[in-house]
N, C-alpha and C positions, 0 to 999 in steps of 0.2 A: 837716421838718414832721411826717412820720409818726412819727419817733422821739420828738420832744418831746411830741407828743400822746399817744403810747403811754405815755411816762413819767408824764404827769399822770394818765392813766386808771388806771395801775397803782398809783400812790401816793395817789390821791385829792386831789392838790394842784392848785393853779391858778396856779402861778408865771408861766406864759406865757399866761394868759387874754387873749383878744383877738387872739392871734397869727394865728389862722385867718383872721379877717376882714381883717387888715391885711397878710397875706402877698401876694406877687404871685399865687400860685396861688389863694388864697382870694378876692382882689378880683375876679379874672376869673370865679370861680364865681358871684359875686353880680351879674355883668353878664349880662343875659338873652341878649344876642346875641354873646357871645364866639365867635370863629372858632377852635374847638378844634383843627382840623386845622393851622392856622397856629401856634397857641400851642404845641402839643406838638412841632412840627418834624418832620423826616424820619425820626426813629428811633422805632420802635414799642416798644422796651424803655423809652425815656424816657416814653412815654405810659403804659406799665404802672405805672411808679413813681408817676406822677401820680394814677392811680386809687387806689392804695393809700393815698396821702396824703390824698386827698379823703375816702375812707371813714373814715379814722382821725379826721380833723378833724370829720366829721359825728358820729361816735360820741361825741367829747368834747362837742360842742354839745348832743347829745341828753341826755347824762348831766347836764349843767348847765342843762338847760331853756332853752337859748338859741334864738333864731329862726334862720330861713334854712337849716335842716337840709336841706330838700328841694332847695334850690338846689345844695348840694354833691353830693347824691346824683344829681341830674339831670345835672350836669356830668360826674360819674364815668361815668354810663351812656352819655353821648355819646362819651366818650373810649374806653370799652370797645368800643363798636360800631365805632369807627374801626379798632381793632386787629383785631377779629373779621373785618372786611370784607377784610382782607389775607391771609386763608387761601386757599390754592388747592391744586391737585393736583400741583404740581411736587415731585419727590422723594416722592410719595405723600401729600402733605399738609403741614401746618405753616404758621405765620405767617411772613411775610418780616420781616427785620430793619429794612429801610428802605423808603421809598416807591419807591426805584429797583429793587427786586425783584432784587437781585444776590446775596443771601446768606440762608440759613436757618440760624439758630444756636440754641444751647441756651437762652440767657438769655431771649430773646424768647418762646420757646414755653413755657418754665417759668413765666414771668410770666403767659402766657395761661392755662395750667393753673390756677395758684393764683387768679387773678382769677375764672375761670369757676367753680371749685369754691366759693370763698368767696362769690361772687355768688349761687350757688344757696342756700347756707346763710343768706344775708341775706334774700333776696327770694322764695325758693321758686319761681323761674321755671325751668321745665324746659329752656328754651333754654340757660341757663347750665350745667345739669347735662349736657346733651347735648354741649356744647362741651368741658366738662372731661373727659368720657369719651373724646371724640374726640382731644383734645390728648394725654392720657396714652397712648392706644393708639399714636399716631404717635410720640411720644417714645420709648416702650418699644421700638418696632421700627425706629427710625431709625438705630441703630448709633452714636449719639453717646456712649453710655456704653462705656468701654473695658473690657478684660479685668480691670483692677484695681478696677472698680466706680466709676470716676470719669468725669465728663462732660467730654469735650473741648469746644472752643469751638463747633464747628459742622460743617457738611457742605461738601464740595467741590461746587460747582454744576456740573452736567453729569453727573458720575458718582454723585452723591448718597451718597458714602462719607464716613466720619469723617475730618476733615481733620488729626487728630492734633495740633492746636494746644493751647495751654496749658490745663491743668485748673485754671482760676481757682477760688478758694474759693467765690465767690458762685454759680458754676454748680452747686456741690454743695449750696448752701444753699436757694436758691429752690425747687428741686424738692421739698424737704422740706415746705414749707408747702402746696404743691400736693397732694402725696400725703396729707398729714394732713387737709386740708380735704375731699378726695375720699373718704377713709376715713370721715370724720364724716358725709358725705352718703350713703354706700352701705353701710358696714360690711364692705367687702371686705378681708379680713385680709391678702391678698397684698400690699397697698399698704404695710402696716407692714414686712413683710420687705424690700420693695424700698427703702424709706427707710433701714432699718438697714444695708443693704449699703453705701450711699453715705456715711452718717454714719461708719461704722467705717472705711471706706477713707480718708476725709478725715483722721480721727484718726491712722491708721497712716502715711499717705503725704504729708500736707501739713502736717506739724508738725516742729519742731525742739525738743528738750527738752520735749516735751509741749505746745508752744504753736504756734498757727497761724502759718504762714509763707507769704507769697506768694512766687512764684518770683523776683520783682523786689525783695523785701525784703533788705536787707543792713545790718548794724550799722555797716559801714564803707562809704565811697563806692566802689562797685565795679560796673562794668557800667552798664546803663541802669536808672535808678531807676524806681520805680512812678510812673505818671502820676496825675493827680488822681482819675480814676475808680478806678483800681486801689487807691488808698490807703484806700478805704472797703469793699473787698470782704470782708475778714475780719469786720467788724461785721455786714454783711449776712448772712453765714453764720450767725452767732450769733442774729440777730434771727429768721431763718426757722426755725432749730432751735427757738427759743422758741415760735414760732407752731405748729410741728409738735407739740411736746409739749402745748400747750394744746388742740389739736384732738383728740388721742388720749387725753388724760388720763382722761376718764371710764371708759374700758375698759382702758387700758394705763398705769396709774400707775407700773408698774415701770420704764418707760422714763425717766421723770424721775429716778428713783433711779440708773439705769444711767449717765446722762450728767451727773449733777449735779457730780461732782468735776472733770470736764473743763471744764464751763462755769465753775466757780469758778477753775480754773487760768488761764483766759484773762483773767478780770477781775483776778486777782492779778498776772499778768504785765504788764497794762496799767499797774497802779499802780507796780509795781517797776521796770520797764524803760522804759516809754514815756512816763511823766508827768514833766514837768520841774518845777522849783521854782515856776514861775508857774501850775502846774496845767494847762498846755497838754499835749496828748497827741500823740505822734508816731506815725509809720506803722509802726515796727518794734516788735514785741512780744516776740520770742523771746529777746532778749539785750540787754545794756547798750549804749546808743547810743555809737558811736565816730565820729559824723559822718555816718552813712548814713541816719538816721531823718529823715523829712520832717514838719515841723509845719505843718498846714494845716487849713482848715475841715473837709475830708473826713476827715483822720486823727482829728480831734477827735470828729466824729460817729461814726466807727467805734469808738473807744474807749468812748464813751457807750453804744453798743449793747451792748458786752460787759458793762458794769455793769448795764444794764437787764435783760438776760437773766439775769445772776447774781442780781439782786434777787428774781426770781421763782422761779428753779429751782436756785440755788446750795444747798449743803448745809446752810446755816443756817436754811433755810425749809422 
């Protein structure tokens, strides 16, 4: 939902007009008494994705002078508050991944950072800004970023040390939109440097032939394939790099130039290696599929995200 509405906002088109109100998420936003705690389920990262989608749908509706924008924004505010209420002092701070309070991880807290910083830019509510500063201070000091500049999955409960688990691409991406939005809110130049460390580490360490590769991606069937969540991670990285560049563009246009060719390479790889004759997009981008690429709704969405990012920041524009 977020990606399709971002695409329409970016192009000025309305191919999927009405999708917001007719989607499962949108229909619930229009119901005054939706139980959002039940709707979003036990995972607070899933709740974070819902807020981003609700905001983007509200932006589209605002641009097209459609009704019920406030319903989408009100729903997003409720879900945001659910996430924020699950911050506590375990491991020095941070939001829990689930309602069970058994794990503090990178993605949930990166989402909380970007939601808080973007929320401040949208609504000028100081609580959002305070939460964004608090979230970044905790992430920065959590130890989740390793010596290579990449974020591992989370912390070991009890010892609160980096668990050394997989450096998924999306963990390197969502942090970027959070840092970009917080930079736009505060003008703190150190946030730009922190973002560049992780962007450059991703390009250096999480690519093959200059193309993003998840650790579970393989052109041949070998080992455990990426699950449905993991199939979308590379696209999320590009989407949040796109958001980062948009937030910092007014004062740092050179960053769009710096990363333009890499963004273009991802879109080109999706076309060359991941797209089949029916225009479906598979999960493996870095090389020609030999049976290992998975074709799914998630892999299609991921590829579309690559094209949307390239449309805005590729070298032709």
